[in-house]
C-alpha positions in Angstrom: 0.1 0.1 0.1 1.5 3.4 -0.9 1.9 5.7 1.7 0.8 9.6 1.4 1.8 12.7 3.6 -1.0 14.6 1.7 -2.8 16.4 4.7 -5.3 14.3 6.6 -5.3 11.2 4.3 -7.3 13.0 1.8 -7.9 13.0 -1.6 -7.7 15.7 -4.5 -9.3 16.4 -7.5 -10.5 18.9 -10.1 -14.3 18.8 -11.1 -15.8 20.5 -14.0 -19.4 20.3 -12.9 -21.6 18.8 -15.8 -23.4 21.5 -17.9 -26.1 19.6 -19.7 -29.7 19.6 -18.6 -31.4 16.8 -16.6 -35.1 16.1 -17.2 -36.0 18.7 -14.7 -34.2 21.3 -16.4 -31.5 21.8 -13.8 -27.8 21.2 -15.4 -25.4 19.3 -12.9 -24.4 16.0 -11.6 -25.7 12.7 -10.5 -27.2 12.9 -6.9 -25.6 10.7 -4.3 -24.5 10.1 -0.8 -21.4 8.9 0.9 -21.8 6.3 3.7 -18.5 6.9 5.2 -16.5 9.8 3.6 -17.1 13.5 4.3 -16.6 15.9 1.0 -15.6 19.3 0.7 -15.9 21.6 -2.2 -13.4 24.5 -2.9 -15.3 26.8 -5.7 -12.4 28.2 -8.0 -14.8 29.6 -10.6 -18.2 29.9 -12.1 -21.5 29.8 -10.0 -23.9 27.0 -9.1 -25.5 25.4 -5.8 -25.4 22.5 -3.9 -28.5 20.9 -3.2 -28.4 18.7 -0.4 -31.2 16.1 1.7 -30.0 15.3 5.3 -31.6 15.1 8.8 -32.6 18.8 8.6 -34.6 18.6 5.0 -33.8 19.7 1.5 -31.7 22.9 1.2 -30.1 24.5 -1.5 -26.7 26.1 -1.0 -25.4 28.9 -3.5 -21.8 28.4 -4.8 -19.5 31.1 -6.3 -15.7 31.7 -6.5 -14.3 31.3 -3.2 -17.3 29.4 -1.5 -16.0 26.5 0.6 -18.7 23.9 1.7 -18.7 20.3 3.2 -21.1 17.8 3.7 -20.6 14.5 6.4 -21.8 10.9 5.6 -25.3 10.5 4.8 -25.9 14.0 3.1 -27.6 13.3 -0.3 -26.3 15.8 -2.5 -26.3 17.0 -6.0 -23.9 19.6 -7.7 -26.0 22.3 -9.7 -24.1 24.2 -12.7 -25.4 27.6 -13.5 -22.5 29.0 -15.1 -19.2 26.8 -15.8 -18.9 25.9 -12.0 -15.4 24.7 -11.3 -14.4 23.0 -7.9 -11.6 21.4 -6.2 -12.9 18.3 -4.5 -11.3 17.5 -1.1 -12.3 14.1 -0.1 -11.8 12.2 3.5 -10.4 8.6 3.4 -8.3 8.5 0.2 -9.5 5.8 -1.7 -12.8 4.7 -0.3 -15.1 6.6 -2.6 -13.3 4.6 -5.4 -13.9 1.3 -3.1 -17.4 1.9 -3.3 -18.6 4.3 -0.4 -21.0 6.4 -2.8 -24.3 5.2 -3.8 -26.4 7.1 -6.4 -30.0 8.0 -5.8 -31.5 5.9 -8.5 -35.4 4.8 -7.8 -35.8 2.7 -4.8 -36.5 -0.6 -6.9 -32.9 -0.1 -8.6 -31.0 0.7 -5.3 -32.5 -2.4 -3.6 -31.7 -4.7 -6.4 -27.7 -5.2 -6.5 -27.5 -6.4 -10.1 -29.9 -3.4 -11.3 -28.0 -0.9 -9.5 -24.4 -2.1 -11.0 -26.3 -1.9 -14.4 -27.7 1.4 -13.9 -24.2 2.8 -12.5 -22.0 1.3 -15.3 -20.4 3.6 -17.7 -19.3 0.7 -20.2 -16.7 1.2 -22.9 -15.2 4.8 -23.6 -17.1 5.1 -26.7 -20.3 6.8 -25.9 -19.5 7.1 -22.1 -20.7 10.8 -22.1 -24.5 9.9 -23.1 -24.4 7.0 -20.8 -23.0 9.5 -17.8 -26.1 11.8 -18.8 -28.6 8.8 -18.6 -27.0 7.7 -15.1 -27.7 11.4 -14.1 -31.0 11.5 -15.3 -31.9 8.1 -13.3 -30.4 9.5 -10.1 -32.1 12.9 -10.2 -35.6 10.9 -10.7 -34.9 9.3 -7.5 -33.4 12.2 -6.1 -36.7 14.2 -6.8 -38.9 11.5 -5.1 -36.6 11.8 -1.8 -36.8 15.5 -1.7 -40.5 16.0 -2.8 -41.2 13.3 0.2 -38.9 15.2 2.6 -40.5 18.5 1.8 -43.7 17.0 2.5 -42.8 15.8 5.9 -42.1 12.3 4.9 -38.8 10.9 5.9 -39.7 7.3 5.1 -38.4 7.2 1.6 -34.9 9.0 2.9 -34.9 6.3 5.6 -35.6 3.5 3.3 -33.0 4.8 0.8 -30.3 4.8 3.4 -31.1 1.3 4.8 -30.8 -0.2 0.9 -27.6 1.8 0.4 -26.2 0.2 3.4 -27.3 -3.2 2.2 -26.0 -2.6 -1.2 -22.2 -2.0 -0.3 -22.3 -4.1 2.9 -20.1 -7.0 1.3 -17.3 -4.3 -0.1 -17.2 -2.6 3.2 -15.2 -5.5 4.4 -12.2 -3.7 3.0 -12.9 -0.2 4.1 -11.5 -0.5 7.9 -8.2 -1.8 6.5 -8.0 1.1 4.1 -8.7 3.7 6.7 -6.1 2.1 9.2 -3.6 2.2 6.4 -4.2 5.8 5.5 -5.8 8.4 7.3 -5.7 6.6 10.7 -1.7 6.0 10.1 -1.2 9.6 9.3 -2.8 10.6 12.3 -0.9 8.3 14.4 2.4 9.4 12.8 1.2 13.1 13.4 0.5 12.1 17.3 4.0 10.3 17.4 5.7 13.6 16.1 4.0 15.6 18.5 5.1 13.5 21.4 8.7 13.3 20.1 8.7 17.4 20.2 7.2 17.4 23.5 10.0 14.9 24.6 12.7 17.2 22.9 13.4 15.2 20.0 13.1 16.7 16.7 15.1 14.2 14.6 12.2 14.0 12.3 12.8 17.6 10.8 15.6 16.5 8.9 13.5 14.0 6.9 11.8 17.2 5.5 10.9 17.1 1.8 8.6 19.1 -0.8 6.1 17.0 -2.8 4.4 17.8 -5.9 1.1 16.0 -7.2 0.9 14.6 -10.4 -2.1 15.3 -12.4 -3.8 12.4 -14.4 -2.7 12.6 -17.9 -5.2 12.1 -21.0 -9.0 12.9 -21.1 -10.8 13.8 -18.1 -12.7 10.8 -16.6 -16.8 11.0 -16.2 -17.3 11.2 -12.2 -20.6 11.4 -10.7 -20.9 15.1 -10.7 -18.8 15.9 -13.8 -15.6 15.6 -15.4 -12.9 14.8 -13.1 -9.1 15.4 -13.4 -7.6 13.5 -10.4 -4.2 13.8 -8.8 -1.9 11.4 -7.3 -0.8 12.5 -3.9 0.9 9.5 -2.9 4.5 9.9 -1.8 6.3 8.9 -5.3 9.5 7.7 -3.6 7.3 5.6 -1.3 5.4 3.7 -3.7 5.4 0.1 -4.1 
C-alpha cells in the first residue's frame, strides 16, 4: 500500500460540473450519498449550487468563486451548474469512494437490487460514455426528486428506506474499508501524534526528513465522475510507492 503525507489522508481532484440539463431542466451532476466519507468543495470559478437532503430536510446552498462547503456521511447531494462551475474536491479517506463508498439516488426498485444498480451505474466502454453518464445522471435525479419531495412534504420514510438500501448494497464491499482507513488516514494521524510526542520530549530528529512533494495530475482525457468531468491527482509520496 502506498503511503501519503498529503494532509489528513485525503484525496484531491478538479471537477468541472456537468453543464447539460437533466429532465427537470437543471444542469448538474448525479445526486448521491457517501456512507463513510466527508466531501468538501472549494469553488475556483463559475457559479452554481449544492442541493442537499439530510436530517434537517432539503436545502440549496449557493456556490460561487471562493465558496467552501463540506458535507458529512449520509448527506444526499447534487451539484448544480449555473455558469461553468469548477470545483476543487477534497475527500476524506482517500481511496474509499473508489472502493464503493458512494451510492447514487436511483429509484428505490433499483437501489434495492444489486444487479440492477450495477447495471444502471456502469458507464461501460469509452465510446458513448458521455451519453451513458447523462442517462445515469437522469436516473439518479428521478430518485432524488422523489426523496426531496417526500422530505419537503414531511415524510422522511423514503429517505430512511434509501439509507437502509444503500447500506445493504455496499455491505459486502465495506469489509475492506476498515483496512484502508487504518493504512491511510488513521496511520497519518498516528504519525502526527508520534511527532507531537517526540517534540514534547525534546526530539526533533524527524525535521531532517523534511521534503517537498508535488502531485501529478492524471494525464489524458478527463474522466466521467458522478458530478462532472474529473481530473484526479496522485498525492501518494512517489518515493514510497511500491
